[in-house]
C-alpha positions in Angstrom: -0.2 0.1 0.0 1.2 3.2 -1.0 2.0 5.9 2.0 0.0 8.8 2.4 1.7 12.0 1.7 2.1 14.8 4.4 -0.4 16.9 2.3 -2.8 14.2 2.2 -2.9 13.6 5.5 -3.4 17.1 6.4 -6.6 17.0 4.2 -8.0 13.9 6.1 -7.4 15.0 9.1 -9.3 18.3 8.2 -12.0 16.2 7.1 -12.3 14.1 10.1 -12.2 17.0 12.3 -15.2 18.7 10.3 -17.2 15.5 10.8 -16.5 15.4 14.4 -17.7 18.9 14.7 -20.7 18.6 12.6 -21.6 15.3 14.8 -21.3 17.0 18.1 -22.2 20.6 17.1 -24.2 20.4 14.3 -27.9 20.8 15.8 -26.8 24.1 18.1 -24.9 25.9 15.0 -28.1 24.9 13.2 -30.7 27.1 15.8 -28.1 29.8 16.0 -27.7 30.5 12.4 -32.0 30.5 12.1 -32.1 32.5 15.3 -29.6 35.1 13.8 -31.6 35.2 10.8 -34.9 35.4 12.3 -33.6 38.4 14.5 -32.5 40.6 11.7 -35.7 40.0 9.5 -38.1 42.8 9.2 -41.1 42.1 11.2 -44.4 41.3 8.9 -46.6 44.0 9.1 -50.2 42.7 9.2 -52.9 44.5 7.1 -55.2 46.7 8.8 -58.7 45.3 9.3 -61.4 47.3 7.5 -63.0 49.7 10.7 -66.1 48.5 12.2 -68.5 50.8 13.2 -69.2 51.0 17.1 -72.4 49.5 17.8 -75.1 51.9 19.3 -75.4 51.8 23.1 -78.3 49.9 24.3 -81.6 51.6 24.6 -82.6 52.2 28.0 -86.3 51.3 28.6 -88.4 54.5 29.4 -91.3 54.6 31.6 -94.8 56.3 30.1 -95.5 59.4 30.7 -98.5 58.3 32.9 -96.3 56.0 35.1 -93.9 58.9 35.7 -96.8 61.3 36.3 -98.5 58.7 38.6 -95.1 58.1 40.9 -94.6 61.8 41.2 -98.5 62.2 42.4 -98.0 59.6 45.0 -94.6 60.7 45.9 -96.0 64.6 46.5 -99.7 63.7 47.8 -100.2 64.0 51.5 -99.1 66.1 54.4 -96.0 68.3 54.8 -95.3 70.4 58.0 -92.4 73.0 59.3 -91.6 75.2 62.0 -90.2 78.6 61.2 -88.2 80.2 63.7 -89.5 84.2 64.8 -89.8 86.5 61.6 -89.3 90.1 61.5 -92.4 90.6 63.3 -91.0 88.5 66.1 -93.4 85.2 65.6 -92.7 81.9 65.0 -94.8 80.0 62.8 -96.0 76.5 61.8 -96.7 75.5 58.5 -99.1 72.7 57.0 -99.1 72.1 53.6 -101.7 69.0 52.4 -101.3 68.1 48.6 -103.7 65.7 46.7 -104.3 65.0 43.1 -106.7 67.7 41.5 -110.0 66.0 40.5 -111.0 68.4 37.8 -107.2 68.3 36.4 -105.4 65.1 37.1 -101.9 66.3 36.0 -102.0 69.2 38.7 -102.1 69.1 42.3 -104.5 70.7 44.9 -102.6 72.9 47.9 -104.0 73.5 51.2 -101.6 75.8 52.9 -102.3 77.0 56.6 -99.8 79.4 58.1 -100.2 79.7 61.9 -98.3 81.8 63.9 -97.6 82.8 67.7 -95.7 85.7 69.6 -92.3 84.2 70.3 -90.2 87.5 70.9 -91.6 91.2 72.4 -95.0 90.1 73.6 -95.2 92.4 76.6 -95.1 95.5 73.7 -98.1 94.2 71.9 -101.9 94.6 72.3 -104.3 92.3 72.6 -106.0 92.7 69.3 -102.3 92.6 67.8 -101.5 89.6 69.6 -105.1 87.8 68.3 -104.3 88.9 64.7 -100.7 87.5 64.9 -102.1 83.9 65.9 -105.1 84.0 63.8 -104.1 81.3 60.9 -104.1 82.1 57.4 -105.2 79.7 54.8 -104.5 79.4 51.2 -105.9 77.1 48.2 -103.4 76.7 45.3 -103.2 74.7 42.3 -99.5 73.2 41.6 -98.1 72.4 38.5 -95.3 69.8 38.8 -92.4 70.0 36.6 -90.3 66.7 38.1 -88.8 68.0 41.4 -90.4 71.3 41.4 -93.8 72.5 41.9 -94.9 76.5 41.3 -98.5 76.9 42.8 -100.9 79.4 41.5 -102.6 81.3 44.5 -106.3 80.3 44.2 -107.9 81.9 47.2 -106.4 83.2 50.8 -108.3 83.6 54.0 -107.5 85.1 57.2 -105.3 88.1 56.5 -105.9 91.3 58.2 -105.7 94.8 57.4 -102.4 95.8 56.9 -100.9 92.3 56.0 -100.5 91.1 52.6 -102.0 87.8 50.9 -99.9 85.1 49.7 -98.8 85.8 46.2 -96.2 83.2 45.5 -95.5 79.4 46.7 -93.6 76.9 45.3 -91.7 73.9 46.4 -88.7 71.8 45.6 -87.5 68.3 46.5 -84.7 68.6 49.0 -83.1 64.8 50.1 -85.5 62.3 50.8 -89.0 63.1 52.7 -88.4 66.8 52.5 -89.6 69.9 50.4 -87.8 73.3 50.5 -90.5 75.7 50.5 -90.4 79.5 49.1 -93.2 81.8 49.6 -93.8 85.7 49.2 -96.5 87.6 50.8 -96.9 90.5 48.2 -94.2 93.1 49.3 -94.7 92.4 53.0 -92.8 89.6 53.5 -90.7 86.5 52.0 -88.8 83.2 53.0 -88.4 79.7 52.6 -88.7 76.7 55.0 -88.0 73.2 55.0 -91.2 71.0 55.1 -91.3 67.2 56.2 -93.8 64.7 55.2 -96.0 63.4 57.7 -98.6 61.5 55.9 
């Protein structure tokens, strides 16, 4: 057999080394190459999907007007009372407002207001006639128009006023919290004010 030359031996040794390297590290090399290529590739840009209009918001059920009015009428109907501290005349006053549905106009309320005052300050400086006038109740019959939490009353009739006193000319209420109404009134050019009414019945 012909002996191999040194050059041939080098080629054979190199080939063996390459085969051994591929056998031992071939899989790792392939994985490394794939990872490197993937890292340098430009990511594919997804095609924009066509815009879809937003669905309309769900429609909330609305109560019939008759149902809403019935609920308001039930809430307002009843007796509302309040106590007011001494006014400019020195009288403390009690208010009593009764409301119920107007039988002739079911969408309106009848209001029956009674204002009863009694001397609280400066009693010793008043005459008997003046004291008698001050403690006489004043009553008003009113017709109220409802606007949600607000009622504006038209004054139909007022009884019990005395010479020199001003009859009730304006009266309105507005819901204040739960079970309360803020009432505002005006007695012509004489007096005006507000008071918190609480429902009793």
